[in-house]
PyMOL Python script that loads the backbone (N, CA, C, O; Angstrom):
from pymol import cmd

cmd.read_pdbstr("""\
ATOM      1  N   MET A   1      -7.803  11.642  -5.032  1.00  0.00           N
ATOM      2  CA  MET A   1      -7.031  10.591  -4.295  1.00  0.00           C
ATOM      3  C   MET A   1      -5.592  10.504  -4.999  1.00  0.00           C
ATOM      4  O   MET A   1      -4.552  10.412  -4.346  1.00  0.00           O
ATOM      5  N   LYS A   2      -5.642  10.544  -6.447  1.00  0.00           N
ATOM      6  CA  LYS A   2      -4.342  10.490  -7.074  1.00  0.00           C
ATOM      7  C   LYS A   2      -3.360  11.425  -6.620  1.00  0.00           C
ATOM      8  O   LYS A   2      -2.183  11.085  -6.499  1.00  0.00           O
ATOM      9  N   LYS A   3      -3.788  12.652  -6.344  1.00  0.00           N
ATOM     10  CA  LYS A   3      -2.843  13.770  -5.903  1.00  0.00           C
ATOM     11  C   LYS A   3      -2.346  13.452  -4.502  1.00  0.00           C
ATOM     12  O   LYS A   3      -1.160  13.592  -4.201  1.00  0.00           O
ATOM     13  N   VAL A   4      -3.307  13.006  -3.619  1.00  0.00           N
ATOM     14  CA  VAL A   4      -2.914  12.780  -2.341  1.00  0.00           C
ATOM     15  C   VAL A   4      -2.004  11.513  -2.286  1.00  0.00           C
ATOM     16  O   VAL A   4      -1.074  11.530  -1.479  1.00  0.00           O
ATOM     17  N   LEU A   5      -2.187  10.449  -3.053  1.00  0.00           N
ATOM     18  CA  LEU A   5      -1.336   9.309  -3.197  1.00  0.00           C
ATOM     19  C   LEU A   5       0.080   9.715  -3.768  1.00  0.00           C
ATOM     20  O   LEU A   5       1.098   9.226  -3.279  1.00  0.00           O
ATOM     21  N   ASP A   6       0.123  10.573  -4.757  1.00  0.00           N
ATOM     22  CA  ASP A   6       1.357  10.971  -5.319  1.00  0.00           C
ATOM     23  C   ASP A   6       2.197  11.814  -4.217  1.00  0.00           C
ATOM     24  O   ASP A   6       3.424  11.735  -4.159  1.00  0.00           O
ATOM     25  N   ASP A   7       1.481  12.569  -3.408  1.00  0.00           N
ATOM     26  CA  ASP A   7       2.128  13.340  -2.396  1.00  0.00           C
ATOM     27  C   ASP A   7       2.693  12.423  -1.380  1.00  0.00           C
ATOM     28  O   ASP A   7       3.831  12.628  -0.959  1.00  0.00           O
ATOM     29  N   ALA A   8       1.930  11.352  -0.921  1.00  0.00           N
ATOM     30  CA  ALA A   8       2.365  10.479   0.066  1.00  0.00           C
ATOM     31  C   ALA A   8       3.485   9.638  -0.410  1.00  0.00           C
ATOM     32  O   ALA A   8       4.387   9.415   0.398  1.00  0.00           O
ATOM     33  N   ILE A   9       3.564   9.131  -1.615  1.00  0.00           N
ATOM     34  CA  ILE A   9       4.663   8.377  -2.236  1.00  0.00           C
ATOM     35  C   ILE A   9       5.833   9.331  -2.276  1.00  0.00           C
ATOM     36  O   ILE A   9       6.930   8.875  -1.953  1.00  0.00           O
ATOM     37  N   ASN A  10       5.739  10.579  -2.627  1.00  0.00           N
ATOM     38  CA  ASN A  10       6.829  11.506  -2.550  1.00  0.00           C
ATOM     39  C   ASN A  10       7.446  11.645  -1.135  1.00  0.00           C
ATOM     40  O   ASN A  10       8.661  11.711  -0.950  1.00  0.00           O
ATOM     41  N   GLY A  11       6.510  11.686  -0.145  1.00  0.00           N
ATOM     42  CA  GLY A  11       6.946  11.909   1.174  1.00  0.00           C
ATOM     43  C   GLY A  11       7.757  10.585   1.719  1.00  0.00           C
ATOM     44  O   GLY A  11       8.681  10.694   2.525  1.00  0.00           O
ATOM     45  N   ILE A  12       7.350   9.433   1.239  1.00  0.00           N
ATOM     46  CA  ILE A  12       7.954   8.183   1.648  1.00  0.00           C
ATOM     47  C   ILE A  12       9.317   8.048   0.911  1.00  0.00           C
ATOM     48  O   ILE A  12      10.254   7.437   1.425  1.00  0.00           O
ATOM     49  N   THR A  13       9.390   8.606  -0.243  1.00  0.00           N
ATOM     50  CA  THR A  13      10.626   8.623  -0.915  1.00  0.00           C
ATOM     51  C   THR A  13      11.672   9.588  -0.239  1.00  0.00           C
ATOM     52  O   THR A  13      12.854   9.251  -0.171  1.00  0.00           O
ATOM     53  N   LEU A  14      11.206  10.848   0.284  1.00  0.00           N
ATOM     54  CA  LEU A  14      11.995  11.778   0.939  1.00  0.00           C
ATOM     55  C   LEU A  14      12.469  11.033   2.318  1.00  0.00           C
ATOM     56  O   LEU A  14      13.649  11.041   2.669  1.00  0.00           O
ATOM     57  N   LEU A  15      11.480  10.417   3.031  1.00  0.00           N
ATOM     58  CA  LEU A  15      11.923   9.826   4.237  1.00  0.00           C
ATOM     59  C   LEU A  15      13.034   8.684   4.134  1.00  0.00           C
ATOM     60  O   LEU A  15      14.013   8.596   4.875  1.00  0.00           O
ATOM     61  N   SER A  16      12.707   7.825   3.081  1.00  0.00           N
ATOM     62  CA  SER A  16      13.703   6.676   2.890  1.00  0.00           C
ATOM     63  C   SER A  16      15.052   7.110   2.482  1.00  0.00           C
ATOM     64  O   SER A  16      15.975   6.297   2.524  1.00  0.00           O
ATOM     65  N   ASN A  17      15.257   8.409   2.063  1.00  0.00           N
ATOM     66  CA  ASN A  17      16.571   8.904   1.724  1.00  0.00           C
ATOM     67  C   ASN A  17      17.284   9.532   2.867  1.00  0.00           C
ATOM     68  O   ASN A  17      18.463   9.863   2.733  1.00  0.00           O
ATOM     69  N   LEU A  18      16.637   9.720   4.000  1.00  0.00           N
ATOM     70  CA  LEU A  18      17.281  10.187   5.158  1.00  0.00           C
ATOM     71  C   LEU A  18      18.171   9.203   5.789  1.00  0.00           C
ATOM     72  O   LEU A  18      17.833   8.024   5.897  1.00  0.00           O
ATOM     73  N   ASP A  19      19.336   9.668   6.221  1.00  0.00           N
ATOM     74  CA  ASP A  19      20.314   8.674   6.882  1.00  0.00           C
ATOM     75  C   ASP A  19      19.754   7.936   8.156  1.00  0.00           C
ATOM     76  O   ASP A  19      19.968   6.752   8.417  1.00  0.00           O
ATOM     77  N   TYR A  20      19.050   8.760   8.865  1.00  0.00           N
ATOM     78  CA  TYR A  20      18.605   8.164  10.137  1.00  0.00           C
ATOM     79  C   TYR A  20      17.307   7.603  10.175  1.00  0.00           C
ATOM     80  O   TYR A  20      16.745   7.442  11.259  1.00  0.00           O
ATOM     81  N   ILE A  21      16.715   7.256   8.996  1.00  0.00           N
ATOM     82  CA  ILE A  21      15.518   6.536   8.863  1.00  0.00           C
ATOM     83  C   ILE A  21      15.741   5.051   8.400  1.00  0.00           C
ATOM     84  O   ILE A  21      16.432   4.822   7.408  1.00  0.00           O
ATOM     85  N   ASN A  22      15.194   4.116   9.073  1.00  0.00           N
ATOM     86  CA  ASN A  22      15.347   2.679   8.583  1.00  0.00           C
ATOM     87  C   ASN A  22      14.243   2.508   7.445  1.00  0.00           C
ATOM     88  O   ASN A  22      13.062   2.310   7.734  1.00  0.00           O
ATOM     89  N   ASP A  23      14.653   2.586   6.277  1.00  0.00           N
ATOM     90  CA  ASP A  23      13.612   2.473   5.142  1.00  0.00           C
ATOM     91  C   ASP A  23      12.823   1.160   5.132  1.00  0.00           C
ATOM     92  O   ASP A  23      11.802   1.123   4.447  1.00  0.00           O
ATOM     93  N   LYS A  24      13.185   0.121   5.799  1.00  0.00           N
ATOM     94  CA  LYS A  24      12.555  -1.199   5.861  1.00  0.00           C
ATOM     95  C   LYS A  24      11.518  -1.147   7.005  1.00  0.00           C
ATOM     96  O   LYS A  24      10.863  -2.155   7.269  1.00  0.00           O
ATOM     97  N   ARG A  25      11.350   0.041   7.710  1.00  0.00           N
ATOM     98  CA  ARG A  25      10.393   0.029   8.804  1.00  0.00           C
ATOM     99  C   ARG A  25       9.450   1.289   8.750  1.00  0.00           C
ATOM    100  O   ARG A  25       9.005   1.785   9.785  1.00  0.00           O
ATOM    101  N   ILE A  26       9.160   1.793   7.482  1.00  0.00           N
ATOM    102  CA  ILE A  26       8.317   2.898   7.315  1.00  0.00           C
ATOM    103  C   ILE A  26       6.807   2.347   7.395  1.00  0.00           C
ATOM    104  O   ILE A  26       6.442   1.347   6.776  1.00  0.00           O
ATOM    105  N   GLY A  27       6.007   3.081   8.192  1.00  0.00           N
ATOM    106  CA  GLY A  27       4.721   2.791   8.410  1.00  0.00           C
ATOM    107  C   GLY A  27       3.744   3.945   8.127  1.00  0.00           C
ATOM    108  O   GLY A  27       4.186   5.093   8.104  1.00  0.00           O
ATOM    109  N   THR A  28       2.424   3.700   7.909  1.00  0.00           N
ATOM    110  CA  THR A  28       1.479   4.666   7.745  1.00  0.00           C
ATOM    111  C   THR A  28       0.361   4.516   8.717  1.00  0.00           C
ATOM    112  O   THR A  28       0.099   3.430   9.233  1.00  0.00           O
ATOM    113  N   LEU A  29      -0.322   5.652   8.975  1.00  0.00           N
ATOM    114  CA  LEU A  29      -1.436   5.755   9.908  1.00  0.00           C
ATOM    115  C   LEU A  29      -2.436   6.746   9.349  1.00  0.00           C
ATOM    116  O   LEU A  29      -2.035   7.799   8.854  1.00  0.00           O
ATOM    117  N   GLY A  30      -3.648   6.463   9.406  1.00  0.00           N
ATOM    118  CA  GLY A  30      -4.681   7.403   8.981  1.00  0.00           C
ATOM    119  C   GLY A  30      -6.028   7.119   9.446  1.00  0.00           C
ATOM    120  O   GLY A  30      -6.401   5.961   9.632  1.00  0.00           O
ATOM    121  N   HIS A  31      -6.843   8.223   9.658  1.00  0.00           N
ATOM    122  CA  HIS A  31      -8.175   8.022  10.137  1.00  0.00           C
ATOM    123  C   HIS A  31      -9.160   8.720   9.117  1.00  0.00           C
ATOM    124  O   HIS A  31      -8.835   9.776   8.576  1.00  0.00           O
ATOM    125  N   SER A  32     -10.256   8.163   8.892  1.00  0.00           N
ATOM    126  CA  SER A  32     -11.322   8.669   8.005  1.00  0.00           C
ATOM    127  C   SER A  32     -10.711   8.728   6.624  1.00  0.00           C
ATOM    128  O   SER A  32     -10.292   7.686   6.121  1.00  0.00           O
ATOM    129  N   TYR A  33     -10.631   9.908   5.961  1.00  0.00           N
ATOM    130  CA  TYR A  33     -10.158   9.980   4.556  1.00  0.00           C
ATOM    131  C   TYR A  33      -8.639   9.641   4.586  1.00  0.00           C
ATOM    132  O   TYR A  33      -8.119   9.144   3.587  1.00  0.00           O
ATOM    133  N   GLY A  34      -7.938   9.890   5.676  1.00  0.00           N
ATOM    134  CA  GLY A  34      -6.625   9.395   5.800  1.00  0.00           C
ATOM    135  C   GLY A  34      -6.487   7.825   5.808  1.00  0.00           C
ATOM    136  O   GLY A  34      -5.567   7.219   5.259  1.00  0.00           O
ATOM    137  N   GLY A  35      -7.530   7.246   6.508  1.00  0.00           N
ATOM    138  CA  GLY A  35      -7.566   5.802   6.458  1.00  0.00           C
ATOM    139  C   GLY A  35      -7.704   5.146   5.069  1.00  0.00           C
ATOM    140  O   GLY A  35      -7.146   4.085   4.790  1.00  0.00           O
ATOM    141  N   TYR A  36      -8.461   5.822   4.236  1.00  0.00           N
ATOM    142  CA  TYR A  36      -8.584   5.462   2.856  1.00  0.00           C
ATOM    143  C   TYR A  36      -7.275   5.589   2.199  1.00  0.00           C
ATOM    144  O   TYR A  36      -6.816   4.690   1.495  1.00  0.00           O
ATOM    145  N   THR A  37      -6.641   6.756   2.437  1.00  0.00           N
ATOM    146  CA  THR A  37      -5.324   6.914   1.834  1.00  0.00           C
ATOM    147  C   THR A  37      -4.315   5.745   2.182  1.00  0.00           C
ATOM    148  O   THR A  37      -3.683   5.128   1.325  1.00  0.00           O
ATOM    149  N   VAL A  38      -4.243   5.520   3.521  1.00  0.00           N
ATOM    150  CA  VAL A  38      -3.452   4.369   3.942  1.00  0.00           C
ATOM    151  C   VAL A  38      -3.766   3.062   3.179  1.00  0.00           C
ATOM    152  O   VAL A  38      -2.848   2.358   2.759  1.00  0.00           O
ATOM    153  N   LEU A  39      -5.025   2.753   3.009  1.00  0.00           N
ATOM    154  CA  LEU A  39      -5.465   1.530   2.334  1.00  0.00           C
ATOM    155  C   LEU A  39      -4.879   1.490   0.928  1.00  0.00           C
ATOM    156  O   LEU A  39      -4.202   0.542   0.531  1.00  0.00           O
ATOM    157  N   PHE A  40      -5.167   2.555   0.199  1.00  0.00           N
ATOM    158  CA  PHE A  40      -4.663   2.484  -1.197  1.00  0.00           C
ATOM    159  C   PHE A  40      -3.212   2.739  -1.302  1.00  0.00           C
ATOM    160  O   PHE A  40      -2.592   2.217  -2.228  1.00  0.00           O
ATOM    161  N   LEU A  41      -2.639   3.454  -0.486  1.00  0.00           N
ATOM    162  CA  LEU A  41      -1.180   3.599  -0.525  1.00  0.00           C
ATOM    163  C   LEU A  41      -0.483   2.325  -0.140  1.00  0.00           C
ATOM    164  O   LEU A  41       0.537   2.007  -0.752  1.00  0.00           O
ATOM    165  N   SER A  42      -0.940   1.590   0.800  1.00  0.00           N
ATOM    166  CA  SER A  42      -0.317   0.366   1.118  1.00  0.00           C
ATOM    167  C   SER A  42      -0.407  -0.651  -0.068  1.00  0.00           C
ATOM    168  O   SER A  42       0.550  -1.392  -0.295  1.00  0.00           O
ATOM    169  N   ALA A  43      -1.411  -0.692  -0.740  1.00  0.00           N
ATOM    170  CA  ALA A  43      -1.602  -1.472  -1.923  1.00  0.00           C
ATOM    171  C   ALA A  43      -0.614  -1.102  -3.038  1.00  0.00           C
ATOM    172  O   ALA A  43      -0.203  -1.972  -3.806  1.00  0.00           O
ATOM    173  N   LEU A  44      -0.221   0.212  -3.136  1.00  0.00           N
ATOM    174  CA  LEU A  44       0.583   0.728  -4.281  1.00  0.00           C
ATOM    175  C   LEU A  44       2.000   0.759  -3.910  1.00  0.00           C
ATOM    176  O   LEU A  44       2.818   0.666  -4.825  1.00  0.00           O
ATOM    177  N   ASP A  45       2.396   0.872  -2.747  1.00  0.00           N
ATOM    178  CA  ASP A  45       3.818   1.253  -2.362  1.00  0.00           C
ATOM    179  C   ASP A  45       4.379   0.038  -1.463  1.00  0.00           C
ATOM    180  O   ASP A  45       4.074  -0.049  -0.274  1.00  0.00           O
ATOM    181  N   GLU A  46       5.174  -0.846  -2.070  1.00  0.00           N
ATOM    182  CA  GLU A  46       5.812  -1.879  -1.449  1.00  0.00           C
ATOM    183  C   GLU A  46       6.718  -1.558  -0.255  1.00  0.00           C
ATOM    184  O   GLU A  46       6.943  -2.409   0.606  1.00  0.00           O
ATOM    185  N   ARG A  47       7.241  -0.309  -0.209  1.00  0.00           N
ATOM    186  CA  ARG A  47       8.121   0.091   0.778  1.00  0.00           C
ATOM    187  C   ARG A  47       7.505   0.127   2.186  1.00  0.00           C
ATOM    188  O   ARG A  47       8.225   0.056   3.182  1.00  0.00           O
ATOM    189  N   ILE A  48       6.092   0.242   2.268  1.00  0.00           N
ATOM    190  CA  ILE A  48       5.429   0.390   3.563  1.00  0.00           C
ATOM    191  C   ILE A  48       5.378  -0.882   4.289  1.00  0.00           C
ATOM    192  O   ILE A  48       4.823  -1.855   3.780  1.00  0.00           O
ATOM    193  N   ALA A  49       5.925  -0.937   5.453  1.00  0.00           N
ATOM    194  CA  ALA A  49       6.071  -2.185   6.266  1.00  0.00           C
ATOM    195  C   ALA A  49       4.849  -2.386   7.068  1.00  0.00           C
ATOM    196  O   ALA A  49       4.463  -3.532   7.296  1.00  0.00           O
ATOM    197  N   LEU A  50       4.188  -1.316   7.530  1.00  0.00           N
ATOM    198  CA  LEU A  50       3.063  -1.508   8.423  1.00  0.00           C
ATOM    199  C   LEU A  50       2.114  -0.247   8.183  1.00  0.00           C
ATOM    200  O   LEU A  50       2.495   0.921   8.116  1.00  0.00           O
ATOM    201  N   SER A  51       0.775  -0.721   8.065  1.00  0.00           N
ATOM    202  CA  SER A  51      -0.290   0.292   7.916  1.00  0.00           C
ATOM    203  C   SER A  51      -1.331   0.181   8.916  1.00  0.00           C
ATOM    204  O   SER A  51      -1.575  -0.922   9.406  1.00  0.00           O
ATOM    205  N   CYS A  52      -1.990   1.256   9.279  1.00  0.00           N
ATOM    206  CA  CYS A  52      -3.102   1.303  10.397  1.00  0.00           C
ATOM    207  C   CYS A  52      -4.161   2.215   9.835  1.00  0.00           C
ATOM    208  O   CYS A  52      -3.985   3.431   9.751  1.00  0.00           O
ATOM    209  N   ALA A  53      -5.150   1.671   9.493  1.00  0.00           N
ATOM    210  CA  ALA A  53      -6.327   2.604   8.916  1.00  0.00           C
ATOM    211  C   ALA A  53      -7.475   2.471   9.979  1.00  0.00           C
ATOM    212  O   ALA A  53      -7.825   1.378  10.424  1.00  0.00           O
ATOM    213  N   SER A  54      -8.029   3.653  10.346  1.00  0.00           N
ATOM    214  CA  SER A  54      -9.126   3.759  11.244  1.00  0.00           C
ATOM    215  C   SER A  54     -10.277   4.531  10.781  1.00  0.00           C
ATOM    216  O   SER A  54     -10.093   5.639  10.278  1.00  0.00           O
ATOM    217  N   GLY A  55     -11.462   4.032  10.911  1.00  0.00           N
ATOM    218  CA  GLY A  55     -12.590   4.809  10.487  1.00  0.00           C
ATOM    219  C   GLY A  55     -12.806   4.922   8.974  1.00  0.00           C
ATOM    220  O   GLY A  55     -13.384   5.906   8.512  1.00  0.00           O
ATOM    221  N   SER A  56     -12.361   3.950   8.209  1.00  0.00           N
ATOM    222  CA  SER A  56     -12.412   4.020   6.802  1.00  0.00           C
ATOM    223  C   SER A  56     -13.142   2.720   6.149  1.00  0.00           C
ATOM    224  O   SER A  56     -14.130   2.843   5.426  1.00  0.00           O
ATOM    225  N   ALA A  57     -12.617   1.583   6.443  1.00  0.00           N
ATOM    226  CA  ALA A  57     -13.127   0.396   5.737  1.00  0.00           C
ATOM    227  C   ALA A  57     -14.466   0.142   6.165  1.00  0.00           C
ATOM    228  O   ALA A  57     -15.188  -0.459   5.369  1.00  0.00           O
ATOM    229  N   CYS A  58     -14.941   0.489   7.285  1.00  0.00           N
ATOM    230  CA  CYS A  58     -16.316   0.063   7.640  1.00  0.00           C
ATOM    231  C   CYS A  58     -17.503   0.464   6.688  1.00  0.00           C
ATOM    232  O   CYS A  58     -18.585  -0.121   6.751  1.00  0.00           O
ATOM    233  N   THR A  59     -17.262   1.456   5.828  1.00  0.00           N
ATOM    234  CA  THR A  59     -18.264   1.908   4.828  1.00  0.00           C
ATOM    235  C   THR A  59     -17.682   1.818   3.456  1.00  0.00           C
ATOM    236  O   THR A  59     -18.210   2.488   2.569  1.00  0.00           O
ATOM    237  N   TYR A  60     -16.662   1.072   3.185  1.00  0.00           N
ATOM    238  CA  TYR A  60     -16.055   1.019   1.830  1.00  0.00           C
ATOM    239  C   TYR A  60     -17.138   0.426   0.933  1.00  0.00           C
ATOM    240  O   TYR A  60     -17.435   0.984  -0.123  1.00  0.00           O
ATOM    241  N   GLU A  61     -17.748  -0.728   1.349  1.00  0.00           N
ATOM    242  CA  GLU A  61     -18.692  -1.272   0.344  1.00  0.00           C
ATOM    243  C   GLU A  61     -19.817  -0.478  -0.048  1.00  0.00           C
ATOM    244  O   GLU A  61     -20.389  -0.682  -1.119  1.00  0.00           O
ATOM    245  N   ASN A  62     -20.190   0.465   0.797  1.00  0.00           N
ATOM    246  CA  ASN A  62     -21.348   1.442   0.458  1.00  0.00           C
ATOM    247  C   ASN A  62     -20.836   2.484  -0.395  1.00  0.00           C
ATOM    248  O   ASN A  62     -21.582   3.378  -0.793  1.00  0.00           O
TER     249      ASN A  62
END
""", "prot")
cmd.dss("prot")
cmd.show_as("cartoon", "prot")
cmd.util.cbc("prot")
cmd.orient("prot")
């Protein structure tokens, strides 16, 4: 997960440096393992304005 989160944070950094990207409106979307990634990434990176996780949190407690 650390490698995946590091890669995602690097991707957000690259996006936010593009002139045509509104860096106040960056969002994330993920399903299954991607959903877990979205949950953890949203907790770690304050630049994310919106997150949508599907098929991940329903079994988090287990």
